[in-house]
C-alpha positions as CSV (number, residue, x, y, z in Angstrom):
1,M,0.0,0.0,0.0
2,S,2.7,2.4,0.9
3,I,4.4,2.1,-2.5
4,L,1.2,2.9,-4.3
5,I,0.5,5.9,-2.0
6,R,4.0,7.2,-2.5
7,R,3.6,7.0,-6.3
8,E,0.3,8.9,-6.2
9,L,1.6,11.6,-4.0
10,R,4.7,12.3,-6.1
11,G,4.5,15.9,-7.4
12,G,1.9,16.8,-4.8
13,F,3.2,16.2,-1.4
14,G,1.5,26.0,-5.7
15,A,-15.8,56.4,-6.7
16,T,-17.5,53.4,-8.4
17,A,-16.3,50.5,-10.4
18,L,-14.5,51.3,-13.7
19,P,-16.8,51.3,-16.7
20,L,-16.5,48.4,-19.2
21,P,-15.6,49.2,-22.8
22,A,-18.7,48.9,-25.0
23,F,-17.3,45.9,-26.9
24,A,-16.3,43.9,-23.8
25,R,-18.3,40.8,-22.8
26,N,-18.7,40.2,-19.1
27,R,-17.9,36.8,-17.6
28,T,-19.7,34.8,-14.9
29,I,-17.8,32.9,-12.3
30,T,-19.2,30.6,-9.6
31,D,-17.5,31.4,-6.2
32,A,-17.0,29.3,-3.1
33,L,-20.5,30.0,-1.8
34,G,-22.0,28.9,-5.1
35,R,-22.9,32.5,-6.1
36,E,-22.8,33.6,-9.7
37,V,-20.5,36.6,-9.9
38,T,-20.3,38.6,-13.1
39,I,-17.0,40.3,-13.8
40,R,-15.3,42.1,-16.6
41,P,-13.2,40.0,-19.1
42,R,-9.9,40.9,-17.3
43,P,-10.1,42.7,-13.9
44,E,-7.4,45.2,-13.7
45,R,-8.0,46.7,-10.3
46,V,-8.5,44.0,-7.7
47,V,-8.9,44.2,-3.9
48,V,-7.9,41.0,-2.0
49,M,-8.6,40.6,1.7
50,F,-7.1,37.3,2.9
51,N,-5.3,34.0,1.9
52,Y,-2.5,36.0,0.2
53,E,-0.3,32.9,-0.2
54,E,-3.1,31.1,-2.0
55,F,-3.6,34.1,-4.2
56,T,0.1,34.2,-5.0
57,A,0.2,30.5,-5.8
58,I,-2.8,30.8,-8.1
59,A,-2.1,34.1,-9.8
60,G,1.7,34.2,-9.6
61,T,3.6,37.3,-8.6
62,A,2.4,39.0,-11.8
63,G,-1.1,38.8,-10.3
64,W,-0.1,41.4,-7.8
65,D,0.4,43.9,-10.6
66,R,-3.4,44.2,-10.7
67,V,-4.0,44.4,-6.9
68,V,-4.8,47.9,-5.7
69,G,-5.8,47.2,-2.0
70,M,-5.6,44.6,0.7
71,N,-6.5,43.9,4.3
72,R,-2.9,44.4,5.7
73,V,-3.4,43.4,9.3
74,V,-4.2,39.8,8.5
75,W,-0.9,39.3,6.8
76,E,1.5,42.1,7.8
77,G,0.1,42.2,11.4
78,W,-0.6,38.5,12.0
79,R,2.3,37.0,10.1
80,P,5.0,39.7,9.8
81,A,7.9,37.3,9.2
82,I,6.1,35.8,6.2
83,F,4.9,39.1,5.0
84,S,8.4,40.6,4.9
85,R,9.7,37.6,2.8
86,Y,7.0,38.2,0.3
87,G,7.6,41.9,0.3
88,A,11.2,41.3,-0.8
89,V,9.9,39.7,-4.1
90,I,6.7,41.7,-4.5
91,P,7.7,45.3,-3.9
92,A,4.1,46.6,-4.3
93,L,3.2,45.1,-0.9
94,A,5.1,47.9,0.9
95,R,2.8,50.6,-0.5
96,M,-0.4,48.6,-0.9
97,P,-3.4,50.6,0.4
98,D,-5.2,49.1,3.4
99,V,-9.0,48.5,3.2
100,G,-9.3,47.5,6.9
101,N,-10.3,44.4,8.8
102,T,-13.7,43.2,10.0
103,D,-12.3,42.1,13.4
104,E,-11.2,45.6,14.3
105,G,-14.2,47.3,12.7
106,S,-12.0,49.2,10.3
107,F,-13.3,47.6,7.1
108,S,-15.4,50.1,5.2
109,A,-17.1,50.6,1.9
110,E,-15.6,54.0,1.5
111,K,-12.0,52.6,1.6
112,V,-12.8,50.0,-1.0
113,I,-14.8,52.3,-3.3
114,S,-12.1,55.0,-3.2
115,L,-9.7,52.6,-4.9
116,R,-12.0,52.2,-7.9
117,P,-11.7,48.4,-8.1
118,D,-13.4,46.3,-10.7
119,L,-13.3,43.2,-8.4
120,L,-13.3,42.6,-4.6
121,M,-12.2,39.1,-3.4
122,M,-12.9,38.4,0.2
123,P,-13.0,35.4,2.6
124,A,-16.3,33.9,3.7
125,W,-15.7,34.9,7.3
126,A,-15.4,38.6,6.3
127,W,-18.5,38.2,3.9
128,T,-20.5,37.0,6.9
129,A,-19.2,39.6,9.3
130,A,-19.6,42.6,7.0
131,E,-23.0,42.2,5.5
132,T,-23.8,46.0,5.4
133,V,-20.4,47.0,4.1
134,R,-20.3,44.4,1.3
135,N,-23.9,45.3,0.3
136,Q,-22.8,49.0,0.0
137,I,-19.8,47.9,-2.1
138,A,-22.0,45.8,-4.4
139,A,-24.4,48.7,-4.7
140,A,-21.6,50.7,-6.1
141,G,-21.3,48.3,-9.0
142,I,-18.2,46.4,-7.7
143,P,-18.6,42.6,-8.0
144,V,-17.7,40.6,-4.9
145,L,-16.2,37.1,-5.2
146,V,-16.1,35.0,-2.0
147,F,-13.5,32.3,-1.3
148,D,-13.3,30.0,1.7
149,Y,-10.3,28.0,2.9
150,N,-11.3,28.2,6.6
151,A,-14.2,25.7,6.2
152,Q,-11.6,23.0,5.6
153,T,-13.7,21.1,3.1
154,L,-12.4,19.7,-0.1
155,D,-15.3,21.3,-2.1
156,R,-14.6,24.8,-0.7
157,H,-10.9,24.5,-1.2
158,I,-11.4,23.5,-4.9
159,A,-14.1,26.0,-5.6
160,S,-12.1,28.8,-4.1
161,T,-9.0,27.9,-6.1
162,L,-10.8,27.6,-9.4
163,A,-12.8,30.8,-8.8
164,I,-9.6,32.9,-8.1
165,G,-7.9,31.3,-11.1
166,A,-10.8,32.1,-13.4
167,A,-11.0,35.7,-12.1
168,M,-7.3,36.3,-12.6
169,G,-6.9,34.5,-15.9
170,S,-4.6,31.8,-14.4
171,E,-6.9,28.8,-14.9
172,A,-4.0,26.4,-15.7
173,R,-2.2,27.1,-12.4
174,A,-5.5,26.9,-10.5
175,A,-6.3,23.5,-12.1
176,A,-2.9,22.1,-11.2
177,L,-3.2,23.3,-7.6
178,A,-6.8,21.9,-7.4
179,D,-5.8,18.5,-8.9
180,R,-2.8,18.3,-6.5
181,Y,-5.0,19.0,-3.5
182,R,-7.8,16.8,-4.5
183,R,-5.5,13.8,-5.0
184,N,-3.7,14.2,-1.7
185,I,-6.8,14.7,0.4
186,D,-8.4,11.6,-1.3
187,I,-5.4,9.5,-0.4
188,L,-5.2,10.8,3.2
189,D,-9.0,10.4,3.7
190,R,-9.1,6.9,2.2
191,V,-6.0,5.4,3.9
192,G,-6.5,7.1,7.2
193,R,-9.9,5.6,7.7
194,V,-8.8,2.0,6.9
195,A,-5.4,2.1,8.5
196,G,-6.6,0.8,11.9
197,A,-9.8,0.0,13.7
198,T,-8.8,2.2,16.7
199,R,-9.2,5.9,16.3
200,P,-6.5,7.7,18.2
201,K,-7.4,10.6,20.5
202,I,-5.9,14.0,19.6
203,H,-5.8,17.3,21.5
204,L,-4.8,20.4,19.7
205,E,-4.4,23.8,21.5
206,L,-3.3,27.2,20.3
207,G,0.0,28.0,21.9
208,Q,0.1,31.8,21.8
209,G,0.3,32.4,25.6
210,G,2.6,29.6,26.6
211,M,1.8,26.7,28.9
212,E,0.3,28.8,31.6
213,V,-2.5,29.9,29.3
214,I,-5.1,27.4,28.0
215,G,-5.4,28.2,24.3
216,N,-8.2,27.6,21.9
217,S,-9.2,24.2,20.6
218,Y,-11.4,23.7,17.5
219,S,-14.7,22.0,16.9
220,P,-15.3,19.6,14.0
221,A,-16.9,22.4,12.1
222,T,-13.8,24.3,11.1
223,M,-10.0,24.5,10.8
224,W,-8.1,21.9,12.8
225,G,-11.3,20.3,14.0
226,R,-12.4,19.8,10.4
227,I,-8.9,18.4,9.6
228,F,-9.3,15.8,12.3
229,E,-12.7,14.9,10.9
230,T,-11.1,14.3,7.5
231,L,-8.4,12.1,9.0
232,G,-10.9,10.1,11.0
233,V,-9.2,10.6,14.4
234,Q,-10.9,11.5,17.7
235,N,-10.9,15.2,18.4
236,I,-11.3,15.6,22.2
237,A,-12.6,19.1,21.6
238,Q,-15.8,17.7,20.1
239,G,-18.7,18.6,22.3
240,R,-16.5,20.6,24.6
241,V,-16.1,23.8,22.6
242,P,-18.9,26.4,22.4
243,G,-19.2,27.4,18.8
244,N,-16.2,26.8,16.4
245,F,-13.4,27.3,18.9
246,G,-12.5,28.0,22.5
247,P,-10.4,26.6,25.4
248,I,-11.1,23.2,26.9
249,A,-11.1,22.8,30.7
250,A,-7.8,21.4,32.0
251,E,-9.7,18.6,33.7
252,A,-11.3,17.5,30.5
253,V,-8.0,17.1,28.8
254,L,-6.7,15.0,31.7
255,A,-9.9,12.9,31.7
256,S,-9.6,12.3,27.9
257,N,-6.0,11.2,28.1
258,P,-5.1,12.0,24.5
259,D,-2.7,9.8,22.5
260,Y,-1.3,12.8,20.7
261,I,-1.0,16.5,21.6
262,Y,-0.5,19.3,19.1
263,I,0.3,22.9,20.0
264,G,-0.6,25.4,17.3
265,A,2.5,27.6,16.8
266,S,3.5,30.5,14.6
267,S,5.8,33.5,14.2
268,W,3.7,35.8,16.4
269,L,5.2,39.0,17.6
270,N,5.2,40.3,21.2
271,R,4.3,36.9,22.6
272,P,7.4,35.9,24.5
273,K,6.0,32.6,25.8
274,A,4.4,31.5,22.5
275,V,5.5,28.3,20.7
276,R,7.3,29.5,17.6
277,T,7.4,28.1,14.1
278,G,8.0,29.6,10.7
279,H,10.7,30.5,8.2
280,D,13.1,31.9,10.7
281,V,12.7,29.4,13.5
282,T,15.2,26.7,14.3
283,P,14.1,23.3,15.7
284,E,15.9,24.2,18.9
285,E,13.8,27.4,19.3
286,A,10.6,25.6,18.6
287,R,11.4,22.9,21.1
288,R,12.2,25.4,23.8
289,G,8.7,26.9,23.5
290,L,7.1,23.5,23.3
291,A,8.9,21.7,26.2
292,P,7.2,23.5,29.1
293,Y,3.8,22.0,28.1
294,A,5.1,18.6,29.2
295,T,5.4,20.0,32.7
296,R,1.7,21.2,33.0
297,P,0.0,19.8,36.1
298,G,-1.1,16.3,35.5
299,W,0.3,16.1,32.0
300,A,3.2,13.9,32.8
301,G,0.8,11.0,33.2
302,L,-0.9,11.5,29.8
303,A,-0.3,8.9,27.2
304,A,0.8,11.5,24.7
305,I,3.5,12.8,27.0
306,R,4.7,9.4,28.2
307,H,5.1,8.3,24.6
308,G,6.8,11.5,23.4
309,E,3.8,12.5,21.2
310,L,3.8,16.2,22.0
311,H,4.2,18.3,18.8
312,A,4.4,21.8,17.5
313,I,2.6,22.5,14.2
314,E,2.3,25.8,12.4
315,H,-1.1,27.2,13.0
316,G,-1.3,28.9,9.7
317,L,-1.2,25.6,7.9
318,C,-4.8,24.8,8.9
319,R,-6.5,27.0,6.3
320,T,-4.3,26.9,3.2
321,L,-3.9,25.1,-0.1
322,F,-0.9,23.2,1.4
323,D,-2.7,22.1,4.6
324,D,-2.5,18.6,3.2
325,T,1.2,18.6,4.4
326,A,0.0,19.2,8.0
327,M,-2.6,16.5,7.6
328,L,0.2,14.1,6.4
329,Y,2.3,14.9,9.5
330,I,-0.7,14.1,11.8
331,A,-1.7,11.0,9.8
332,R,1.9,9.6,10.0
333,R,1.8,9.8,13.7
334,A,-1.7,8.5,14.1
335,W,-1.2,5.4,11.9
336,P,2.5,4.4,12.0
337,G,3.5,2.6,8.9
338,A,0.5,3.6,6.7
339,F,2.3,6.6,5.2
340,E,5.9,5.2,5.2
341,G,8.2,6.9,2.8
342,M,6.2,10.2,2.6
343,D,7.8,13.3,4.2
344,P,5.4,16.1,5.0
345,V,8.2,18.7,5.4
346,A,9.6,17.7,2.0
347,A,6.1,18.0,0.5
348,L,5.8,21.5,2.0
349,A,9.2,22.4,0.5
350,E,8.2,21.0,-2.9
351,Y,5.0,23.1,-2.8
352,H,7.0,26.3,-2.2
353,A,9.4,25.4,-5.0
354,R,6.5,24.7,-7.5
355,F,4.0,27.4,-6.7
356,L,5.5,30.1,-4.4
357,P,8.1,32.8,-5.0
358,V,9.5,32.5,-1.4
359,P,12.0,29.6,-0.7
360,F,11.1,27.2,2.0
361,S,13.1,27.4,5.2
362,G,12.7,27.1,9.0
363,T,10.6,24.8,11.1
364,W,6.9,24.1,10.6
365,M,6.1,20.9,12.4
366,L,8.1,18.8,14.9
367,S,8.1,16.7,18.0
368,W,9.4,18.0,21.3
369,R,11.9,15.2,21.4
370,A,14.5,15.3,18.7
């Protein structure tokens, strides 16, 4: 089985709107929500609000030549180390106008309309949160295309990728990315569910505040929780999280006795106790932030800690076109031997080489024990 899987994964594991010329024919694209969106033949002034690495993989660096605005905080503010690397190869990012963010209440129709875009592309979570604003934008004649990588479903990932590709005229790249993702998820889903009768128990917790702070876990409806559903493992957050995410009581984790523990990490700024991962992070640095979790009250007796199954994993991987690499890492631990010969870190490096302008480097997923 492993030889077949390895062969299949090879190559996988990348004002108002401007008036249209009288002779131009509009195009209709189906977005991630199933909406029919009519756009001009070639949008020349595009506002993009999230999933910038996905946009870059699909549209290429040349696609940024047509971007006139962005939601800066969700990239420059949340992932500054990654943003700076992209800024080195996409100089326009340094001066890109900011249209604001729904979380801070700074997203406004006036900011978007003032840029005179002929297309706004926004994530589903912003679409939901900003109903009044996006209705004002649509009323100004600006088409709005919605993508959704947060839902963590195969259909939404594929629909989002193909819609962005169609809008930006990069259908071939979008199709290659969609085919790669569909193939890898199909293999992970199929093999994970038949690899063993026992479903291992997994606890994932966001590691922004260090081991003294109980971070968010995720329900089966979204992000890491949806990934666990795809892989067929037991997510101990199920039924214990109000809504899509939130902290789990310390007692509940001890009672569940998870077989594997994952701490969501990233290159956050001004969080000295956070578990760090990313382009500039060494394995030693990641492990220094991760190790204190093994000393939490009661954790020494957990199966995961006793067996060395405490891991750091880049939190940003849970809503991307390369989240299949994180899934492979989790699946390899959950079902030893089922994915022999496949390297999730190598797959992530290959994705960067094929589809992204920024070289792969650093630490993105690892165990606390070398």
